[in-house]
Each structure stands twice: as C-alpha cells, then as structure tokens.
Phi, psi and omega in degrees: 000139180239132175251133185217137174267162177289123180204138182279115180304333183290329186244351186280132172265126187254134171239124185254159173221138183230120174268113190265146177220179183296312187253338181221156173237140179249125185246148173226149179231135175232162177265182185288356173260002178087007180280136179289126178263328180169172177208148183198154178261141181227154176289146179273067176210179185303317178298320178294322179296317179296318179295321179298313182293320177299318179296318177300314181294335181294343180269343182151208181272120182282118180268311183211151172229123175271134183233132176274146175058055180292347179265356181225259184298333182263006185295313183293319177298319179299316177298318180297312182295319179296317178296332179276002178086015180269136175282124184248139177244135179276126178239111187269332187216127177295164178292112185292323179296316179296324179294320179293324184278320188256350184091186183228133170200165179301319180297314180294320179297316179298319179294319179295326177296315178298320181289329175296322177289315181298319181275001179059028171279343172236120184228002186288137173274128182290156174296145184293321180052042182219010183231201185295329180294324177294324176295317177300318180298313182294323178292323178295319178297317179297317181295317179300320178295319180293320179297317178297317180293322179295317178297315179298320180297316180293321179299321177294316179300315181295321179297322178292322179297319181302323181261011183285161175306147190308311183302317181288319180298314182297327180288321189270330191292340182269356185274151174288168189304303185292323177296321179297315180298316180296324178292320178295328177296331183268001178296142180235101176300153181302327179199155174272349179265084185295335178298331182289348182254015183299332182276351182235092188296323181294313179292325178297315180298314181297317180294320180295317179295316179297320178299314180296316181295321179295317179297317180294322178295320177298318180295316180298318181296319179295318178294322179297318178294321178299318180295320178299317179296316179296321176301316180297316180294317180295319180300315181295316183291318181294316179296323178289327183278324184217069183298326181287326182297316183286352177274348180289144178300132177082002180250106176257195183294322182293310181294316180298319179298318179294320178297317180296317180294321179296319180287320181089173179292320182263079185294346178296343179290342177266109194272349182200168175297324180296321179295320179292322178299319178294321179296325182278349179088019182237023178273133178289138177235140177300139179224044182264166177216191180295336184256348180227154178214155177081004180274147178223158173222167179267144175276072192303142175231084186309321181301333180268318184292320178248112180298138187294322179211138175287156175291133180230000000 
C-alpha cells in the first residue's frame, strides 16, 4: 500500500529512507519540508532496486536517500544507488525517542530514516565496498575465522592429549606445537574399524585417541595452509594499495590492513583528521562533571587499537 500527498514531481525535492532486510526493503519518501510522500515495500534484488529508484523519482528530484545497515543487508542497494548517481547517507540507528512514542514497523522505520537524513542527524557517507579495500576486508574476515578455527582445533587436540593413555601422552606432551602436529599426522591406529576392538578396551581406547588426534592434526594443517595463502594475498594487496604506509615504523601488514579497512575505498568521506581520529577510536572526548573539569577520555574502538590477530 502506498500513501501519497499531492506534490508536483517537477518541483518536489525528494529525500528517501530505506529500512533494509534480508529479502525485502521498505522505502519511504518525504519532501524537503518533511511531508510524507509515500512508502512502499520492494524486493531485495536487482529488479527491486530499480523499482525502488524509479518509485523515488516518480515523486520528484531525488536529493538524498538514507539507507540502514549499509554494511550488511543494505550493502548491495547502496552500491546500486551510488552507481546510479544517487547520494546515499548511512543511517545506523533509528530515532529511539520516536520509536518509543510512535511504535515500530518497517514503514515507520523507513520514515524515521528519511527524517534523520532530512534533519541532518545522520550525515555519514557509507563505505563504497566496491574496490580493493573491500577485497582486503573480506580476506581479513576469512583469515580471522581461519585463525580462530586453527586455535580451537589445537586446543581440542591438546585436551585429548592430556587425557590420552600414558605411553602416548608422555611421548606427545613434550613436543613443540608444529612438531606435535606433524607427529600426530604420522600416528597409525591399530585399525580404522573401531567396532572390531569392542572386546579389547585398551586397544580400542588407543586406536580411538590416535584416530581423533590424526583427524585434528589434518584439520590444523589444512587451516594453517589456508592462513599462509591468505597472508600472502593480503600482503600483496596491502603493499600495492598503500606502499608508503607499510614503510612507517611499527606498521606491518596487519595494522596497515586494519587502517585501510577502517578508512574504506572512498576515503573522501572522511573530511578531516579529527573525523579519522574519531573513526579510529583515538579522538578526545570531554569527561568532566560538576566536581571535575578539564578531563578527557578516548572514544576507544578496540578492534582498531588492538589488532585481532598478528600475522603468522
């Protein structure tokens, strides 16, 4: 259902708002005086994006469109609108006071997004997510997942070794990590048919433990190789994207990669050093009260200040 006020498309300036979801997006349009022009639901696919933009243009000249979740459900729509020459504003959080007073629905959320853009309470330009920095980001996310899985795999392997039968435990527990993994790869269970050992509990336990350790070692080795490949790809991309940055003292591939991802492909959206400091979590903020004055703290952003995993 669409609600529309009388407004001349030839002279009306349109400001849009889009509440994004996995399968559908809900759009609202207001004019430059804040009057609601209409609202409608669209499919979250190429056809839906084209229909949404056509619908916006049917009300007049589109000035700005606010999009929620430009880094997730709204990422593809943001790329489409940007490619079509539309100025997009990132809106991360609806107006909480309006939500408490007016309730919540997709239509209301879309309208509040449009009003946040109209009132300039949301002014951030979304990341382009269409260039080499987006590739670096996706590889970093993949690598972080692989590193986490590798750590979990080794912890599981170590836990099994701690409770393993004494002869095997005593042999393995003194080895370094990589030596231990390589030794577990060479373990040979008495048989792969564990059911055949049901009558011999000692041999069954030893065979079962060796089977588990061998499987975990294979998994760890595969993840380790995956991480090495990702490291090589990230190093090449980061050095090609910011050769001067990686030459700075204390700035390696990990730190440089995080800085590039934080800035994004379209660095022009960061309008000053102060804005970048705030984005990085190192901008001073007043922290005074009635009894203290002149105090400041940092608007910390732990994911950037502390790198999630070192390059290995």
